[in-house]
N, C-alpha and C positions, 0 to 999 in steps of 0.2 A: 870396358867390358864388351862393347860392340866390336872394337878392334880384335878382341879375342875370338869372337865368332867369325869375323871376316878372315882372320889369319888361319884359323883352324880349317875353314872351308877351302881357302886358297891352298893350304898345305896338302889336303886330301886330293884336290883337283890337280895340283902339280905332280904329286906322286902318281896319280892315275895317268896323267899325260906322259910322264917320263917312262913308265912301264910300257904304255902303248907304243911310244916312239921306239923304245929299245926292242920290243917284240917285233915291230914292223921292220926295223933295220935288220934284225937277225933273220927274219923270214925272207928278206931279199937275198941274204947270203946263201940260202938253200936254193937249189934248183928244183923247186917244188911247183908242180902244176896240179891244180885241183882236178880230181877225177870227176867225170860226169856220172851221176847215178840217177836212177829213176825219180827218186824223191827230191832231187835238187843237188846242190853242191854240198859235199860233206864238210864238216867243220875242219879247220886247219888243226893238224895234230903232228907236231914234229917228232913225237915218239914213234908214230906209225911209219914214218919215212926213214927212221934210223938216225936222226939228227943227234948231235952231242947233247949231253945232259943240260948244259947251260941253256940251250934252246928250249928244252922241255920245261925247265924251271921258269924261265922268263915267260913262256906262253901261259903256264899255269898261274903265275903271278898276275898277268894281265887279265885273265879271265876272272880271277878272284877279285881284283880291283873293280871290275865291271859289276860284279854281284854285290859288292859292299856299297851301302848307302850311308852317307853322313847326315841324312835328313833328320833322323831321330835325335842325333847328338846336337845338331844345330837347333832343332826345335826346343830341346830341353835347355840348351844354353840361353835361348831367347826367353824362355819362361823364367829362368834364373835372373836374367837381366831385368825383366819386367818386375819380378818380385823385389829385387834390390831397389829398383827405381821407386816402387810404391812405398817400401820401407823408408827409403831416403826422404821421400815427400812427407810421409807421416812424421818422421823424426824432425824434419824442418818445421812442420806445423807445430809440433810439440815444443820445439825450442823457441819458436816465435811466441807461443802461448806462455812459456816460462819467462821469457824476457818481459812480456807485457805484465805478467803477474809480479815479477820482481820490481818493475817500475811502479806498479800500483802499490805494492808493499812498501817500497821506499817512500812514496808519496804519503801513505798513511802513517808511516813511522815519523815523518817530519811533522805531520799534523799532530800526532800524539805527543811528540816532544814539545811542540809549542803549547799544547793544552797542559802538559805536565808542568811546564814552566809557569804558566798562568796560575794553575792550582797551587803550586809551591809559593808563589808570590802572595796569593790570597791567604793561604794558610799562615804564612809568616806575619802578614798584616793582622790577621785575626788573633794570632797568638800574642802579638804585641798589645793589642787592645785588651785581651783577656788578662794579660799580665798586670794591667793597670787597675783591674777590679780587685779589691781586697778579698783575700780568702779563696780566690779562684786560681786554679792552675790551668795551664794550657791544655785544652782538650784535643787540639789538632797536632799531629806530628809536624815537625819542622821540615823544611826542604831537604835538609841533610838526612833526616830520617826516611823521607821518601826515596832518596837516592840509595840509601842502605837497603831498603826493601827491594828496590829494583835489582840491585846486585845479588841479593840473596835469592830472589825468585828467578833462578837461572833456567828453569825448565817449566814447561806447561804443566806437567804432572805435579811438581812441587808447588807451584802457584795455586793450582786447582785444589790440592790437598789442604793448603793453608786457608783458602776461602771456605772450604767445607768445615774445617775445624772452627774457624771464626764464626760461621753461621750456627754451628752446633752450640758454641758457647753463648752466643747472643740469644738463641732460642731458649736455652736453659735458664739464662738470666731473666728473660721475659716470663717464662713459666713461673719461676719463683716469685717474681713481682706480682703476677696475676693471682697466684695462690695466696700471697700475703694480703693482697687487696680483697680477695674473696673472704678470707678468714676475718679480716678487720671489719668488713661490711656485715658479716654474720654476727660478729660480736656486738656491733652497733645495733643491729636489728633486734637481737635478743635482749639487749639492755633496755631498749625502748619498749619492747613488749612487756618486760618486767616492770618498767616504770609505769606503764598504763594499768597494769593489773594491780599495782599497789595503791 
């Protein structure tokens, strides 16, 4: 990008220098002598001395190039380069943060995998122990069941929805159990009060 600015500025200066040199060379071809006037030397004007059109055009082009300034363009190019550099730096920082986050995520995934394996082993061991107790079924899912759940819970939304549904079911079961306990305790209290009265 910086080369772009340098090349643009060089191109404008080369064009300006070329036109000045051409105009100077053409001016030498005219036998023109500047007239003395009271206010100073009048500006060179090939049209006033009857020079061919190419002399007039070249002189006009040279004067136009003197009036044109590339400064605003160069300044805006520099601002663009500065903006791009800032964006590039910001992008580099963001990429570095993403790389760090990915590494951290990978580290946590490995930890979670280890913990999952430990839980699966513990669940299998407990299931084996519970299988030995007569009349008891396994309360914990097997390692295979955990893996099936991991595959089924493919998205955060699905997993979260399942957690909420499970919590709702659990809360409903708890409420029923508490209501039954309350009803049973009220029955017991009323039967005791009736026994005292009798």
